[in-house]
N, C-alpha and C positions, 0 to 999 in steps of 0.2 A: 525823509532822506536819512540813511543810517549814519552819515558822517556829521558830527557835531563839533563845534568849536567851544572849548572850555578853558578856564584859567588853570594854569599848571601849578601844582603844589609841590612841597618838599617831598611828599611820598611818591611823586611821579618821576623824580630825577633818576633813580637807578634804571627805570625802564627807558627814560630818555637817552641815557648814556649807552644803553644797549643798542638802541636804534642808531645812534651816532656811529658806533663801531661797525655795525652792519652796513650802513649807508656808505661809509667811506672805505670799506674793505676793497672794492674793485678800483679805487682811485689810483692812478699810476704814481702819484706822489707818496702814497702810504709806505711802501717799502723803503724809500729814501729817508722819510721823516721819522718813522717809528719802527725801526728794524728789530727792537726787542734786545734781550729778553725782558719780560714784564713780570715783576714780582706780584703776587696775588693782591697785595694791599694797594697797588697802584690805582686800581679803579676806585677803591674806597677813598683814597686821597683826592682823586678828581671829583668824586661825589661831594666830599666835604667842601671843596672849593666852590662848587655850584650852590650848595646850601648856603654858604657864607655870603656869596654874591646876591642870591635871591633875598636874603634877610637884611643885608646891610647896604646894598647899592640902590639908592633911591631912584636911579635912572632906569632900572631894569624892569621890563615887563616880559612875562613869558606865558605862552598859551600852548595848548595841545589840541590835536584832533583825535577824537575817538570814533570807533565804529560800534554803534550800539547793537549791531547784530552779532558781534562776537560775544560768546558766553564768558562770564567772569566779571571781575571788578574793573574799575576805570583804568588801572595800570595795565591789565591784560588787554583792554579794549584800545589802548593808546597806540596809534599808528604813525603819528607825526608830531613835531613840535617846533616852536620857533622862539627866539629870544631877540628882543630889541632894546636899544638904549635911547631914551628921550633926552637928548643933549640940548637943553634950553639955555645953558650958560657954559662958558669955557670950562673944559675939563682937562685934568692931567691924566695921561695914559697910565694904566696900571703896569707895574713892573712885570716883565715876562719871566716865567720860570718854567722849566721843562723837567719832568720827572724821569725816573728810571726807564730805560728802554727807548728813550728818544735820542735821535741824532741831533744833539744840541746845536752844532754848527750849521747843519742844514735847516733846522727850525728857525734859527736866528736869521739866516739868509732869506727865508721865505717871509716870515712874519715881520722881520725888521723892514723888508722891502714894502710890505703891505702898509705898515704903520707910516713909513716915510711918504708913501704915495698918498695916503689919506690926509696926512698933515699938509701936504702940498695942495691937494684938491679942495679940502673942506676947511682945514685949519680950526680956528675957534668959532666958526659960524654955527649958530644954532641949527640942528638937524636931527633927524631920526635915523639911527644906524641899525640896519637889519644885520645883526651879528651872526646869527645861526638859524638855519632852517634845514631840518632833516626829515625824511620820510622813510619808513621801513621799506626795504627793497621789494617785498612781496605785495606792497600796497601802493607802489608808485604808479602814476597814470590814472588814478581814481579821482583826482581833484583836491586831495588834501593839501598839496603844496600851494595850489592856487588860493585856497581858503586862507592859508597863513599869510601869503603875500598881500592879499586884499585887506586882511586885518591890519597888517603893518602900514599899508598905505592910508587906511582910514585913520590910524593914530596920527600920522604925519599931517593929513589934511585937516584934522580936528584942531591941531596946533598951528596950522598955517606954516609948516616947515617942510623943507625938501627931505626926501628919503634917499639914503645912500647905502650901498652894499658893495662887497666884492664877490664875484661869482666864479665858481669853478666851471670848467668847460661843460660838465654834465648838466649843470643847472642854468647855464647862460641863456639858452633858448626860452626857458619858462619865464625868466625875468623879463626878457624883451617882449614876450607875448602879453605880459601883464602891465606894460607901460613904462618899464625902465629903459633907459637909453645909455649906450656906451659913451663914456667920456675919456677913458684912458685904457691902456693895456699894460699889464705887468708881466714881463717875461723873466723867468728864473731858470738858470741852467743848473740842474742837480746832478749832471753826469759824473762829477768827480766822486760821488758816493754810490755809483752803480755797483750793485752786488754781482760778483762773479760766481760761477758754479763752485760749490764747496768741494774740497778735496775728499776723496773716498775715505771712509772710516774703516780701518783694518785692525788686525791684531798687533800687539807689540812686536811679535816675532816677524811678521810680514813687513812692518815698517823698518825694523832694524836691518832686515835682509835687503830691502830696497835701498837703504842708505849706504850699505856697504861697510867695509872695515874702516874705522876711524883712524886718521893720521895726525890730526892736530886738535886737541881738546882742551877746553878750559872748564873747570868745575868749581862750584861753590856748594858746600854740603852743610846742611842743618843750620842755616841762618835763622836765628831766633826772632820771633815776632809774636804779635797777637792778632788773631782773626776775630773780628767783631760780629760776624754774621754766620749763618749756617746753624746746624743742629748739634747739640752736645750729646753726651752718652745716653741721656734719658730721652732724647728726642725733642728737647726744648729748643725753640728757635731764638736767634739773636742773642745768644749767651756768649760773651767773650771767652775765648779759650786760647791756650798757647799753640803756636804753629811753628813748624820747622820747615824752612824752604830750602830746596836743593835744586840746582840746575846744572845741566851738562850741555855745553855749546861745542859742537863739532864742526870744524871748518873744512871747506873743499880742498884748500891748498895748505901745504906745510907753512910753518912760521918762518919763512925765509927772511922777510924784512925785519921782523921783531928780533930774530937771532942775530942778523948781521949788524943791525943798528943798536942792539941791546936796549930797546925801549918799547913800551907797550902801546905807544901812540902811533905805531907804524902803519896801522890799518889792516893787518892780517891776523890780529888777535883781538881779545876782549880784555879790558882792564877789570880784573876780578873785584877790585875794591869798588869801582864805580858800578859794576854789575850788582854787587851786594847793596850798594846805596840805592840804586833804582828800585830794587825789590822792596827794601825797607820803606822807601818813600811812598810806594803804592799802598802798602799795608797801613802806614800812618794816615794816608788820605781816607782809607776805608774807616779807620777808627774815629776820625773826626767828623765824617759825614754820615756814618750809619746811626740812625736814630730809631728807637722802637716805635711802632705805629701807635697813634693815639686813638684812632677810631675804634670803637668796641669790636666791630666785625673784623677789622683788620688785625687787631690784637688777638682775637680768638683764632683766626686763621694762622697767624704767626706761631701761636702756641701749638697749633696742630702740625707744625712743620712746614707751613706754606709761605714762610717769609723768604727773604733773600737767601740763597743757598751758598754753600762753600764754593760750588762751581761758578757762581756769579763772581765771587771774589777772585777765583782762579782766572776767569776770563779777563779781568782787569789787569792782573799780573802779566798775563800773556800779551795783552795789548801793549803794555808798557815796554815789553822787550821787542816785539815784532811790528807793532803798529796796526795789526790786523786781528780779527777774532780768531778763535781756536781753529776753525775749519778753513781759514784763509779767504773766505768768500767776500769779505768787505773790509775796507779800512775803517778803523774805529778811533784812531788817534786824530785830534784836531790838526788841521793842515799846518798850523804854525809850530807844531811840535814834531820832533824827529825821533823815530824809534831808536832804542839803544843799539840794536843789532841791525846789520845790513843783510837782508835776506839773500841778496845775490852772492854772498860769500859763504853761506852756511851749507853744510852737508845734512846736519840734523840738529834738533834742539829738544831737550827733555826738561820738563819742569815738574817737580813733585812738591806737593804740600802735605806734610805729615802732621796729623792732629793726635798727639800722644794721649790726650784726655778725652777723646771722643768715643771710647769703647768702655763698656762696663766690665767686661771680662778679659779684655785683651790689652796688648801693648800700644795699640793705636790704630788709626784709620789714615790711609794715604790715598790722595787723588794724584794721578799722574797723566801727563800728555806727552807723547813723543811725536815729532813731526819730521818727515823727510822732505827736503827742499829740492826744487827743480834746479837744473843747471842751465846757464846761458839765458838768464832773464833779460829781456829787452825792454819790456813795458812795465812800469811800476804799478799800473792798474791791474796787471795779470795776477791771478792767484799764484803766489810763489810756492805753494805746497804741492808736492806730488802725492802724498798720502799722510794720514795721521792716525794715531791710536790714543784712546782714552780709557783709563782703567781705574777701578776702585779696589783697594786692598785692605782687608781687616786682618791684622796679623797678631800672632801670639795669644790667641784665645785659649785659655786654660779651663777645660771643662771636665769634671769627673765623669768617667764613662766606664761602663761595664764592657770590657773587650779583652780578648786573648784566648789562646787555645789551651793554655796550661790550667791545671786544676786550681792552683792558687789564684789565678786571674779571674776565675769564675766566682770567687767568694766575696769580692768587694770591688767597688769602682776604683779605677786609677786615673791619674791626671793624663789627659791627652791634650797636646798642644796643636791647635788648628790654625792654618793660614788660609784665607779665602780670598781669591782674586777674581774680579769680574772684568773681562777684557771686551773690547768693542762696545763699551758703555755708551749708550746713545741718549742719555738723559742728564739734565742739569739738576735733578732733584736730589736731595740728601736722603739716601735710602739705607745708610749703614745701620741705623737702629733696628730696622725691620729685618735686614739680612742677618744681623747678629742674633736676633731673637729666633729666627727660623733655624739657624745652625745650632743654637743652644738646645732648643726643644727637640730637634732631631737626634742629637748626640746623647742628650740626657736620658732619653727614653729608649735608646737602642741597646742591643746586647749581642753584637756580632762577635765572631771569633777573630776576624781579620780586619786590618785597616783598609784593605782593598775593598771589602764589601761596604764598610762604613763610608769610605770616600765616594764610592759610586752612588750610594743612596743620597749623600749630601748634594752631589752634583745634580742628580735627577730632581731632587726636591726644589732646588733653586731654579733650574731650567723649566720645570713643568708646572710648579705651583706658585712661584713668586710673580706678583704683579705690582705695579706702581699705583697705589691708591685705587681709584675706580677705573683705571684704564684696562681695557679688555685683553690686551696682548700679554702673553707670558714672556718670561725671559728668553725662552727658546725661540719664540716667534719674533722677538726683537733682534735675534741674531747674536745674542751674547755668547761669549765663550767663558767657561768657568774653570778655574784651576783650584783644586783642593790639595793642600799639603797637610798630612797628619803625622804626628810624632808621639812616641811613648817614652818619655825621659827615663823611667825606672825599669823598663822591660829588660834591658841588657845591662847588668851591673857595671861592666868594664868598658862601656861605650857611652858616648854622650846621649844618643837616642837613635833607635831605628825609626825610619820614616818612609812613607810612600807618598807619591804625588800623582794626581789624576787630572787630566784635562778632558772636558766634554763640551758639546755645544758648537755653535758656529757651523763650519764645514767639516768638523771632525767626525770620524766614524762612530 
């Protein structure tokens, strides 16, 4: 028979966690419990946890099922695995921790309920606990799960102990078939975390047009702080750098009450002091919680720019203001916390994070999101956003460039100042080092006579050639819109600088 039961080793754990992810992907609980985003090192942290458990927890036994007809080593042949605990003495439950990308409140509700139920049904009685059992989706129905269940029951019978488990609806029938019996039912309502359809991602101009002319606005500009995650000018991850936060809150109605009562607590405005404090508190939380990865693989990936991104930090800032993720599809603030702003009173909201030290050749890098809010919200579970825009801007790039129509301009390079803005940005990856490199190499090797020709080439290069890592889609295929602004500060002696601006991509001609 090609299926064999073998002891699971540390080397098998990465494959085991891959099987776990695939096995639970279709589970209806997954979007509620693990909505993301997940930094690349998250799976390394989970692998470290299982390695530590396997080495240090004396109650743990783990086995795997391999298919010997699959070519490759045992990790490639592994199609299922299981983990049990042999509790022959009273044990203290391990503290629960949930990593990045988890809905902590929903996870606590589910696993806290499971733990309370287990304590009530089993308590300190000796027993064998079948903690985990997963089969790769393409190998389900071949008997691997039955082999693992029978192995767990043999361990329990050998010790003369009862076997206990919690079953998902998908695995329930298999456990009953192999001798387990129902003794209780745990029902959990996760409806409060239901994901709503995301708002459409549009351009900044489209969102501003949808919001209409502002009539009551509160602004905070260039609030200073420190961003502990993301990539710096050299592309290194998790290097603390200065950040300037700016926000613009536009309200649907004028400041009637605030003006009449002469106080900011009237409900139709925002206290800009408290607004600043909320933004600073979120940054401070990031600074105290962000820790560099210790696992060698995770550290390597972080150095490659795959650690938590500046956009992840941006998401937390946005959640603190609105209570929801950037696209509005789900609530991300714990239910015992209230968002700073009331979405039902907003016309639009803009948040900008400027990183003045994130560019090698320019004045900085800025991430911005602008959202247009719906009017007449009746249900707080409804996505309050009508549309939103996300953009990346690298500004003030000073690059020596051979350009100009005059004879003197053909003799030497002159400084050209470039601003590059990517609108309809659909990624949370930190891509500014690669974009800046592409812009520099294109301008440095060019020799056009006009800024119009150079700007058009830059836009085409970004749209047609730029890809994120190994992803196959180009920027044009992703629907990005690129704006290039080019200026020649010394070309006209008695003017600050002549400049041209070009937009391309998206739905533009």
